[in-house]
N, CA, C and O of each residue as an XYZ file, in Angstrom:
588
protein
N     -32.134     18.193    -12.174
C     -33.049     17.251    -11.580
C     -34.218     18.026    -10.998
O     -34.016     19.010    -10.287
N     -35.391     17.611    -11.278
C     -36.600     18.258    -10.756
C     -36.918     17.700     -9.373
O     -36.849     16.494     -9.139
N     -37.264     18.597     -8.476
C     -37.629     18.184     -7.126
C     -39.127     18.413     -6.959
O     -39.597     19.541     -7.105
N     -39.874     17.369     -6.657
C     -41.314     17.476     -6.454
C     -41.600     17.645     -4.980
O     -41.073     16.920     -4.136
N     -42.441     18.611     -4.690
C     -42.910     18.814     -3.317
C     -41.752     18.882     -2.323
O     -41.827     18.275     -1.255
N     -40.712     19.591     -2.644
C     -39.581     19.684     -1.730
C     -38.831     20.974     -1.925
O     -39.336     21.934     -2.508
N     -37.620     20.976     -1.427
C     -36.775     22.160     -1.492
C     -35.511     21.802     -2.257
O     -34.925     20.739     -2.047
N     -35.103     22.683     -3.130
C     -33.871     22.492     -3.870
C     -32.809     23.400     -3.269
O     -33.093     24.543     -2.911
N     -31.604     22.901     -3.159
C     -30.514     23.671     -2.572
C     -29.480     23.942     -3.654
O     -29.072     23.034     -4.378
N     -29.059     25.200     -3.758
C     -27.983     25.542     -4.668
C     -26.677     25.219     -3.949
O     -26.359     25.832     -2.930
N     -25.936     24.276     -4.466
C     -24.709     23.805     -3.815
C     -23.524     24.734     -4.081
O     -22.438     24.504     -3.549
N     -23.704     25.742     -4.867
C     -22.611     26.679     -5.134
C     -21.404     26.030     -5.795
O     -20.272     26.462     -5.577
N     -21.631     25.009     -6.591
C     -20.534     24.342     -7.283
C     -19.954     23.159     -6.524
O     -19.132     22.421     -7.068
N     -20.372     22.963     -5.260
C     -19.836     21.856     -4.475
C     -20.202     20.511     -5.098
O     -19.428     19.555     -5.046
N     -21.392     20.456     -5.684
C     -21.810     19.194     -6.315
C     -20.875     18.827     -7.461
O     -20.549     17.655     -7.652
N     -20.440     19.838     -8.230
C     -19.504     19.570     -9.316
C     -18.139     19.159     -8.765
O     -17.506     18.237     -9.280
N     -17.694     19.849     -7.716
C     -16.412     19.525     -7.090
C     -16.445     18.107     -6.516
O     -15.465     17.369     -6.619
N     -17.560     17.736     -5.921
C     -17.703     16.404     -5.354
C     -17.677     15.349     -6.455
O     -17.074     14.289     -6.288
N     -18.322     15.633     -7.566
C     -18.300     14.711     -8.696
C     -16.899     14.525     -9.244
O     -16.491     13.407     -9.558
N     -16.158     15.626     -9.360
C     -14.786     15.559     -9.857
C     -13.910     14.779     -8.871
O     -13.076     13.970     -9.277
N     -14.108     15.029     -7.573
C     -13.332     14.333     -6.545
C     -13.594     12.835     -6.600
O     -12.668     12.030     -6.500
N     -14.853     12.470     -6.760
C     -15.206     11.043     -6.834
C     -14.526     10.397     -8.034
O     -14.051      9.264     -7.952
N     -14.481     11.125     -9.151
C     -13.813     10.595    -10.344
C     -12.317     10.438    -10.081
O     -11.728      9.407    -10.405
N     -11.709     11.466     -9.493
C     -10.278     11.412     -9.225
C      -9.963     10.341     -8.192
O      -8.960      9.638     -8.316
N     -10.808     10.209     -7.174
C     -10.576      9.188     -6.163
C     -10.673      7.791     -6.770
O     -10.039      6.854     -6.286
N     -11.459      7.655     -7.816
C     -11.560      6.380     -8.505
C     -10.300      6.042     -9.287
O     -10.068      4.874     -9.597
N      -9.482      7.039     -9.611
C      -8.239      6.843    -10.355
C      -7.077      6.903     -9.375
O      -6.415      7.934     -9.252
N      -6.831      5.805     -8.684
C      -5.818      5.807     -7.627
C      -4.429      5.382     -8.114
O      -3.496      5.324     -7.313
N      -4.272      5.088     -9.397
C      -2.964      4.679     -9.908
C      -1.904      5.757     -9.630
O      -0.801      5.445     -9.183
N      -2.240      7.004     -9.894
C      -1.282      8.093     -9.664
C      -0.930      8.209     -8.183
O       0.223      8.460     -7.832
N      -1.923      8.026     -7.321
C      -1.672      8.060     -5.880
C      -0.706      6.948     -5.490
O       0.263      7.196     -4.772
N      -0.956      5.732     -5.953
C      -0.094      4.605     -5.597
C       1.326      4.799     -6.135
O       2.292      4.386     -5.493
N       1.456      5.417     -7.295
C       2.786      5.708     -7.832
C       3.505      6.733     -6.962
O       4.711      6.616     -6.741
N       2.783      7.737     -6.466
C       3.380      8.726     -5.559
C       3.812      8.067     -4.256
O       4.878      8.372     -3.722
N       2.988      7.170     -3.752
C       3.346      6.431     -2.535
C       4.586      5.581     -2.812
O       5.487      5.518     -1.975
N       4.644      4.936     -3.959
C       5.818      4.151     -4.327
C       7.077      4.995     -4.359
O       8.118      4.585     -3.845
N       6.987      6.178     -4.963
C       8.135      7.093     -4.992
C       8.584      7.444     -3.574
O       9.780      7.455     -3.283
N       7.619      7.731     -2.693
C       7.940      8.103     -1.310
C       8.617      6.941     -0.580
O       9.584      7.152      0.152
N       8.124      5.732     -0.772
C       8.703      4.578     -0.079
C      10.091      4.221     -0.613
O      10.959      3.807      0.155
N      10.303      4.377     -1.904
C      11.641      4.146     -2.463
C      12.600      5.192     -1.894
O      13.720      4.860     -1.507
N      12.169      6.443     -1.843
C      13.000      7.509     -1.289
C      13.395      7.206      0.159
O      14.550      7.396      0.542
N      12.443      6.741      0.953
C      12.729      6.388      2.346
C      13.724      5.242      2.437
O      14.592      5.237      3.310
N      13.601      4.278      1.547
C      14.521      3.141      1.535
C      15.936      3.606      1.200
O      16.902      3.150      1.812
N      16.061      4.506      0.235
C      17.382      5.017     -0.137
C      18.010      5.810      1.007
O      19.224      5.768      1.204
N      17.185      6.528      1.754
C      17.704      7.258      2.931
C      18.247      6.280      3.968
O      19.230      6.575      4.647
N      17.602      5.103      4.093
C      18.098      4.107      5.036
C      19.460      3.571      4.599
O      20.307      3.283      5.445
N      19.682      3.433      3.292
C      21.014      3.028      2.819
C      22.041      4.084      3.228
O      23.134      3.745      3.680
N      21.694      5.353      3.072
C      22.621      6.428      3.442
C      22.917      6.425      4.940
O      24.058      6.637      5.353
N      21.885      6.183      5.753
C      22.026      6.198      7.215
C      22.490      4.850      7.765
O      22.836      4.748      8.942
N      22.500      3.815      6.920
C      22.864      2.456      7.325
C      22.023      1.993      8.520
O      22.545      1.587      9.558
N      20.698      2.070      8.330
C      19.796      1.681      9.420
C      18.534      1.027      8.882
O      18.185      1.180      7.711
N      17.853      0.292      9.764
C      16.616     -0.379      9.380
C      15.439      0.583      9.535
O      15.627      1.710      9.993
N      14.236      0.162      9.163
C      13.076      1.063      9.243
C      12.737      1.564     10.653
O      12.031      2.562     10.799
N      13.235      0.879     11.689
C      12.975      1.345     13.062
C      14.040      2.329     13.543
O      13.928      2.887     14.634
N      15.082      2.540     12.719
C      16.164      3.459     13.099
C      17.360      2.746     13.717
O      18.341      3.395     14.080
N      17.297      1.431     13.843
C      18.402      0.656     14.412
C      19.511      0.529     13.370
O      19.256      0.167     12.222
N      20.738      0.828     13.780
C      21.886      0.757     12.869
C      22.155     -0.688     12.455
O      22.027     -1.612     13.258
N      22.531     -0.865     11.188
C      22.915     -2.183     10.704
C      24.249     -2.575     11.323
O      25.064     -1.716     11.660
N      24.467     -3.873     11.468
C      25.777     -4.364     11.884
C      26.723     -4.080     10.718
O      26.446     -4.494      9.592
N      27.830     -3.388     10.962
C      28.741     -3.057      9.862
C      29.304     -4.314      9.206
O      29.573     -5.309      9.878
N      29.475     -4.257      7.907
C      30.095     -5.376      7.200
C      31.598     -5.332      7.448
O      32.158     -4.281      7.759
N      32.246     -6.497      7.304
C      33.689     -6.571      7.515
C      34.416     -5.656      6.532
O      35.360     -4.960      6.906
N      33.973     -5.658      5.275
C      34.625     -4.839      4.246
C      34.462     -3.348      4.563
O      35.419     -2.581      4.458
N      33.266     -2.946      4.945
C      33.042     -1.530      5.257
C      33.882     -1.113      6.455
O      34.426     -0.009      6.479
N      33.990     -1.989      7.447
C      34.800     -1.681      8.631
C      36.280     -1.561      8.260
O      36.966     -0.643      8.710
N      36.766     -2.498      7.436
C      38.186     -2.517      7.072
C      38.556     -1.391      6.117
O      39.643     -0.821      6.217
N      37.664     -1.070      5.200
C      37.998     -0.096      4.163
C      37.364      1.271      4.383
O      37.598      2.191      3.599
N      36.573      1.418      5.423
C      35.941      2.696      5.711
C      34.782      3.033      4.797
O      34.405      4.199      4.680
N      34.209      2.029      4.146
C      33.072      2.269      3.255
C      31.752      2.162      3.991
O      31.706      2.198      5.221
N      30.686      2.030      3.230
C      29.345      1.898      3.799
C      28.854      0.469      3.631
O      29.101     -0.171      2.609
N      28.168     -0.013      4.631
C      27.578     -1.340      4.583
C      26.471     -1.369      3.528
O      25.691     -0.424      3.406
N      26.415     -2.464      2.770
C      25.461     -2.687      1.677
C      25.624     -1.705      0.517
O      24.709     -1.537     -0.289
N      26.791     -1.057      0.431
C      26.981     -0.074     -0.630
C      28.331     -0.255     -1.314
O      28.896      0.716     -1.820
N      28.856     -1.470     -1.340
C      30.146     -1.735     -1.980
C      30.108     -1.279     -3.437
O      30.897     -0.424     -3.841
N      29.204     -1.838     -4.217
C      29.052     -1.424     -5.616
C      27.808     -0.566     -5.813
O      27.615      0.015     -6.881
N      26.964     -0.486     -4.788
C      25.690      0.254     -4.801
C      24.667     -0.367     -5.748
O      23.646      0.254     -6.043
N      24.924     -1.575     -6.226
C      23.992     -2.230     -7.129
C      22.660     -2.531     -6.423
O      21.590     -2.327     -6.997
N      22.732     -3.012     -5.189
C      21.504     -3.284     -4.439
C      20.727     -1.987     -4.234
O      19.518     -1.946     -4.463
N      21.400     -0.949     -3.814
C      20.748      0.355     -3.594
C      20.068      0.843     -4.867
O      18.923      1.294     -4.833
N      20.774      0.750     -5.983
C      20.227      1.225     -7.261
C      19.090      0.345     -7.786
O      18.309      0.774     -8.635
N      19.003     -0.872     -7.284
C      17.965     -1.787     -7.767
C      16.610     -1.577     -7.077
O      15.610     -2.154     -7.504
N      16.564     -0.771     -6.033
C      15.316     -0.568     -5.297
C      14.324      0.165     -6.201
O      14.631      1.223     -6.750
N      13.141     -0.411     -6.344
C      12.119      0.159     -7.207
C      10.754     -0.228     -6.656
O      10.658     -0.959     -5.670
N       9.717      0.259     -7.288
C       8.363     -0.096     -6.870
C       7.540     -0.527     -8.072
O       7.849     -0.204     -9.219
N       6.492     -1.261     -7.770
C       5.475     -1.612     -8.755
C       4.150     -1.212     -8.138
O       3.862     -1.579     -6.999
N       3.342     -0.465     -8.871
C       2.074      0.033     -8.335
C       0.908     -0.412     -9.197
O       0.999     -0.472    -10.423
N      -0.189     -0.722     -8.525
C      -1.471     -0.956     -9.178
C      -2.433      0.036     -8.529
O      -2.051      0.701     -7.566
N      -3.652      0.158     -9.013
C      -4.574      1.114     -8.394
C      -4.887      0.847     -6.920
O      -5.409      1.727     -6.235
N      -4.575     -0.364     -6.420
C      -4.906     -0.625     -5.018
C      -3.755     -1.122     -4.158
O      -3.972     -1.468     -2.997
N      -2.516     -1.171     -4.697
C      -1.382     -1.548     -3.851
C      -0.064     -1.096     -4.452
O       0.039     -0.782     -5.638
N       0.949     -1.077     -3.576
C       2.306     -0.711     -3.968
C       3.250     -1.758     -3.388
O       3.131     -2.137     -2.223
N       4.171     -2.214     -4.197
C       5.197     -3.138     -3.734
C       6.554     -2.485     -3.971
O       6.830     -1.972     -5.055
N       7.395     -2.511     -2.939
C       8.737     -1.935     -3.036
C       9.736     -3.050     -2.782
O       9.556     -3.853     -1.867
N      10.782     -3.103     -3.582
C      11.789     -4.130     -3.370
C      12.863     -4.098     -4.423
O      13.050     -3.107     -5.129
N      13.570     -5.218     -4.513
C      14.670     -5.387     -5.463
C      14.481     -6.724     -6.169
O      13.966     -7.677     -5.585
N      14.899     -6.784     -7.420
C      14.823     -8.042     -8.146
C      16.167     -8.773     -8.146
O      16.321     -9.774     -8.845
N      17.132     -8.288     -7.377
C      18.434     -8.947     -7.330
C      18.355    -10.241     -6.525
O      17.663    -10.326     -5.511
N      19.076    -11.232     -7.002
C      19.064    -12.557     -6.389
C      19.471    -12.509     -4.912
O      18.911    -13.239     -4.094
N      20.430    -11.665     -4.570
C      20.954    -11.626     -3.208
C      20.257    -10.605     -2.297
O      20.664    -10.421     -1.150
N      19.228     -9.955     -2.794
C      18.540     -8.930     -1.990
C      17.935     -9.522     -0.716
O      18.011     -8.913      0.351
N      17.336    -10.704     -0.829
C      16.657    -11.327      0.316
C      17.619    -11.638      1.457
O      17.286    -11.396      2.618
N      18.804    -12.168      1.157
C      19.745    -12.542      2.217
C      20.207    -11.309      2.991
O      20.447    -11.389      4.196
N      20.331    -10.182      2.317
C      20.709     -8.951      3.023
C      19.565     -8.445      3.898
O      19.799     -7.948      5.000
N      18.354     -8.565      3.421
C      17.182     -8.122      4.175
C      16.943     -9.000      5.409
O      16.728     -8.491      6.509
N      16.983    -10.310      5.215
C      16.586    -11.250      6.271
C      17.745    -11.884      7.021
O      17.579    -12.351      8.148
N      18.936    -11.903      6.390
C      20.064    -12.592      7.005
C      19.972    -14.081      6.773
O      18.989    -14.575      6.222
N      21.011    -14.803      7.200
C      21.016    -16.253      7.088
C      22.352    -16.782      6.617
O      23.320    -16.035      6.474
N      22.392    -18.080      6.378
C      23.613    -18.759      5.937
C      23.812    -18.524      4.445
O      22.871    -18.614      3.656
N      25.045    -18.224      4.076
C      25.355    -17.938      2.684
C      26.784    -18.363      2.375
O      27.475    -18.880      3.254
N      27.230    -18.158      1.168
C      28.587    -18.500      0.754
C      28.717    -19.968      0.403
O      27.741    -20.717      0.447
N      29.937    -20.378      0.051
C      30.190    -21.779     -0.312
C      29.877    -22.673      0.878
O      30.403    -22.485      1.976
N      29.020    -23.636      0.639
C      28.637    -24.563      1.711
C      27.783    -23.924      2.787
O      27.564    -24.514      3.844
N      27.304    -22.730      2.525
C      26.470    -21.993      3.491
C      27.145    -21.918      4.870
O      26.514    -22.161      5.898
N      28.420    -21.582      4.865
C      29.198    -21.522      6.110
C      29.266    -20.120      6.710
O      29.685    -19.946      7.854
N      28.858    -19.140      5.940
C      28.928    -17.757      6.425
C      27.549    -17.366      6.957
O      26.540    -17.519      6.268
N      27.521    -16.871      8.164
C      26.260    -16.410      8.756
C      26.159    -14.888      8.571
O      26.805    -14.116      9.279
N      25.339    -14.486      7.607
C      25.180    -13.060      7.327
C      24.076    -12.491      8.226
O      22.975    -13.039      8.277
N      24.367    -11.402      8.928
C      23.320    -10.803      9.765
C      22.259    -10.111      8.913
O      22.549     -9.623      7.820
N      21.056    -10.074      9.411
C      19.992     -9.332      8.729
C      20.321     -7.853      8.777
O      20.752     -7.327      9.803
N      20.112     -7.197      7.658
C      20.265     -5.742      7.571
C      19.041     -5.220      6.830
O      19.127     -4.867      5.654
N      17.900     -5.170      7.518
C      16.653     -4.779      6.848
C      16.722     -3.365      6.288
O      16.992     -2.405      7.011
N      16.480     -3.257      5.020
C      16.432     -1.960      4.352
C      15.023     -1.680      3.850
O      14.648     -0.523      3.657
N      14.239     -2.737      3.638
C      12.851     -2.570      3.211
C      11.939     -2.482      4.431
O      12.216     -3.077      5.473
N      10.874     -1.749      4.289
C       9.909     -1.582      5.374
C       9.416     -0.149      5.382
O       9.823      0.666      4.554
N       8.543      0.146      6.318
C       7.964      1.481      6.407
C       8.347      2.083      7.758
O       7.928      1.600      8.810
N       9.139      3.129      7.709
C       9.556      3.823      8.930
C       8.497      4.853      9.328
O       7.542      5.094      8.590
N       8.678      5.446     10.486
C       7.769      6.526     10.916
C       7.817      7.686      9.917
O       6.784      8.256      9.567
N       9.031      8.027      9.462
C       9.174      9.100      8.467
C       8.470      8.741      7.162
O       7.833      9.587      6.535
N       8.591      7.470      6.759
C       7.899      7.016      5.544
C       6.396      7.174      5.702
O       5.710      7.636      4.791
N       5.888      6.784      6.873
C       4.448      6.864      7.113
C       3.974      8.320      7.057
O       2.899      8.599      6.525
N       4.750      9.228      7.591
C       4.393     10.650      7.530
C       4.386     11.139      6.085
O       3.501     11.894      5.681
N       5.370     10.707      5.316
C       5.443     11.094      3.901
C       4.230     10.564      3.130
O       3.665     11.269      2.294
N       3.838      9.331      3.411
C       2.668      8.743      2.752
C       1.400      9.497      3.150
O       0.533      9.744      2.311
N       1.291      9.861      4.427
C       0.121     10.632      4.883
C       0.048     11.981      4.161
O      -1.032     12.410      3.755
N       1.193     12.646      4.001
C       1.232     13.924      3.281
C       0.852     13.732      1.813
O       0.137     14.550      1.234
N       1.335     12.650      1.225
C       1.016     12.341     -0.174
C      -0.489     12.131     -0.327
O      -1.101     12.636     -1.268
N      -1.075     11.389      0.598
C      -2.509     11.135      0.566
C      -3.298     12.428      0.771
O      -4.292     12.660      0.083
N      -2.864     13.271      1.710
C      -3.543     14.549      1.950
C      -3.487     15.436      0.710
O      -4.481     16.065      0.348
N      -2.320     15.486      0.056
C      -2.187     16.285     -1.170
C      -3.100     15.744     -2.265
O      -3.713     16.514     -3.003
N      -3.187     14.435     -2.367
C      -4.055     13.809     -3.369
C      -5.515     14.182     -3.101
O      -6.253     14.523     -4.025
N      -5.919     14.115     -1.848
C      -7.301     14.461     -1.506
C      -7.585     15.939     -1.737
O      -8.664     16.292     -2.213
N      -6.623     16.818     -1.403
C      -6.797     18.246     -1.673
C      -6.978     18.475     -3.163
O      -7.845     19.241     -3.583
N      -6.153     17.804     -3.961
C      -6.233     17.947     -5.418
C      -7.554     17.429     -5.966
O      -8.048     17.926     -6.978
N      -8.127     16.432     -5.302
C      -9.391     15.872     -5.758
C     -10.535     16.870     -5.603
O     -11.525     16.806     -6.333
N     -10.397     17.789     -4.651
C     -11.467     18.751     -4.400
C     -11.215     20.127     -5.014
O     -11.998     21.054     -4.806
N     -10.121     20.261     -5.772
C      -9.873     21.541     -6.455
C     -10.849     21.695     -7.605
O     -11.161     20.721     -8.290
N     -11.337     22.912     -7.825
C     -12.288     23.142     -8.914
C     -11.679     22.935    -10.289
O     -12.366     23.094    -11.299
């Protein structure tokens, strides 16, 4: 670019790095997929710890108490169903299982809706999840500025 009646500055390659970063920042699908991976990982850790995103322990299930197992992990089907869907501007984490919602939110269930199931939130963003997402974002930004 020609500069008339002014001063030209040699950017030392920063202009190229900035252009590459802008291009990479425009392609956020990979970033959202990394965030999805991090949030799924955090959710699976909550199944292992039997706690909600705030760190509060789930109320133990009758079966887990009687048999010494883990709550929400009888067959581990719910745990294994946790996945994410990412677009360039958002990430959704959850399960497509019919009974996933009742475990997350609690409520009346069973024949005649006579059983009151307590909420055992497994979905959400914990402090650890937020730190992981921040690290993922920082790594993405660092990569955007690499030559």
